N, C-alpha and C positions, 0 to 999 in steps of 0.2 A: 483496514482499508481494503476495499473490495473493488475489483475490476469488472465493470459491466459493459456489455456491447450496447450499440445504439438502440437495439431491440429490448433493452432492460433485462437481459438474461446474463448470467455469468459468462465471461469470455473463456471458452474452452482452449486448452493448450496442452502440448505434449508433456510439459513439466508437471501438470496436474495441480497447479496452484492458482486459485481464483481470488484469494485474499491473503493479506498478511497482517499480523497483529501480535498481541501479547501472548497468544497461545501457539504461535508458529514455532515449531521446533527448530533449533539451530541458529536463531538470529544472532548476529555478532555486533555488539556495540563497539564504537570507537573508544580510544583510550580515555577520552573525556566523559564517557557515558552516553554520548549522543547515539542516535541510531539513524544511519543513512539508509534509505530504502531506494533501490534502483528499479526504475520503472522503464522498461524498454522491451522491444520486440525480440531482439537477438539475445541469446543466453550469454551473460558476461562471465568473465573468469570469476570463480567463486560465486555460487548461486544462493548462498544462504540468505541474503537480503534482497533477493530479486522478486519482483512482481511482474510476470510476463504481460506485455500489452500487445494488442493486435495491430496490424497495419491499418485497419479501418478505424473510423471514429469510435471513441469509448467514453464511458463515464466513470470517473474515479470517485468513489464515495467512502467517506469516513463514517464509521459506525461506533456509537458509544453504548455500552451496556452498563447500566447502573452508574450513570454519570454523576459526578460530584458538582457542587454548587457553581464553580467557575464555568462549567459547560452549560448548566441550566440558566444561569443568569446573563450569559452572553460575554463574560469577561475573558473566557479562554480563547485564545487565537492559535489556530493551526499555522505553522510555517508554510509559506507558499511552495507549490511544486515548481521547480526551477529546470528549465531546459538547459542542458549542457552539451 
């Protein structure tokens, strides 16, 4: 998942993270194996699953490299981003 500014450039931030995914070091899954990604401007307690977001409008993009059949045939469904 990558964070892009409205100008379609990566969102720069002091944390130095513009995307988060399977190759991101230190991600911490929940006890049930799910992975909760925190997308927000301010640094939360525990930053391992944090994708910094800007105050300005942004585009959140999911990228798949070597996708399997469910992604290619449209049957794979991403969970929605939820505002909490």
